[in-house]
C-alpha positions in Angstrom: 0.0 0.0 0.0 1.3 3.5 -0.9 2.1 5.9 1.9 1.6 8.9 -0.3 0.3 9.1 -3.8 -0.8 11.7 -6.4 -3.3 11.3 -9.1 -3.4 13.7 -12.1 -2.3 16.6 -9.8 -1.8 20.1 -11.2 -0.2 22.9 -9.2 -0.3 26.5 -10.1 1.3 29.7 -8.8 -1.2 32.3 -9.9 -1.7 31.7 -13.6 1.5 29.7 -14.0 1.2 26.0 -14.0 4.3 24.5 -12.3 3.1 20.9 -12.2 1.0 19.2 -14.9 -0.7 15.8 -14.3 1.7 14.4 -11.7 1.2 10.7 -10.9 3.3 8.9 -8.4 3.2 6.3 -5.5 5.6 6.6 -2.6 6.0 3.2 -0.9 7.1 2.5 2.6 10.9 2.7 3.1 11.4 4.9 0.0 13.3 8.1 0.2 12.6 10.9 -2.4 14.2 14.2 -3.1 13.0 17.3 -4.8 15.6 19.4 -6.7 15.5 22.4 -8.8 16.6 26.1 -9.2 15.3 28.8 -7.0 11.7 30.0 -7.7 10.4 27.1 -9.7 7.9 26.0 -7.2 9.4 23.3 -5.0 8.0 24.7 -1.8 4.6 25.2 -3.4 4.6 21.5 -4.5 5.6 20.3 -1.1 2.8 22.3 0.6 0.3 20.6 -1.7 1.8 17.2 -0.9 1.5 18.1 2.9 -2.1 19.2 2.6 -1.3 22.8 3.5 -2.4 24.0 0.0 -4.9 22.5 -2.4 -3.7 21.5 -5.9 -5.3 23.2 -8.9 -6.6 19.8 -10.1 -6.2 16.1 -9.1 -5.7 14.7 -5.6 -3.1 13.7 -3.1 -3.8 10.5 -1.1 -2.3 9.6 2.3 -2.6 6.0 3.0 -5.3 5.7 0.3 -7.4 8.6 1.8 -7.8 11.9 0.0 -5.6 14.3 1.9 -7.9 17.4 1.7 -10.8 15.4 3.1 -8.9 14.4 6.3 -9.6 16.3 9.5 -6.7 18.7 10.3 -6.0 17.0 13.6 -5.5 13.6 11.9 -3.5 15.2 9.2 -1.2 16.9 11.8 -0.4 13.5 13.3 1.1 12.3 10.0 3.0 15.5 9.1 4.9 15.8 12.3 
């Protein structure tokens, strides 16, 4: 079972789309990195993956549950 997954996720900063149709599954025990130049939207993407911002389209799932539908208190237990 995936710990974190994205389905057809788009992320925007204003009118600029920085992520288009992202699909991935993060499995237990995996380590991922996010690299890129300053100002390209790495922090904005991470905020969407953490449930702090909503993606422009698609969804993020935490343990097969849609992240933005989880109560904030339950979400905080997974982020920390």
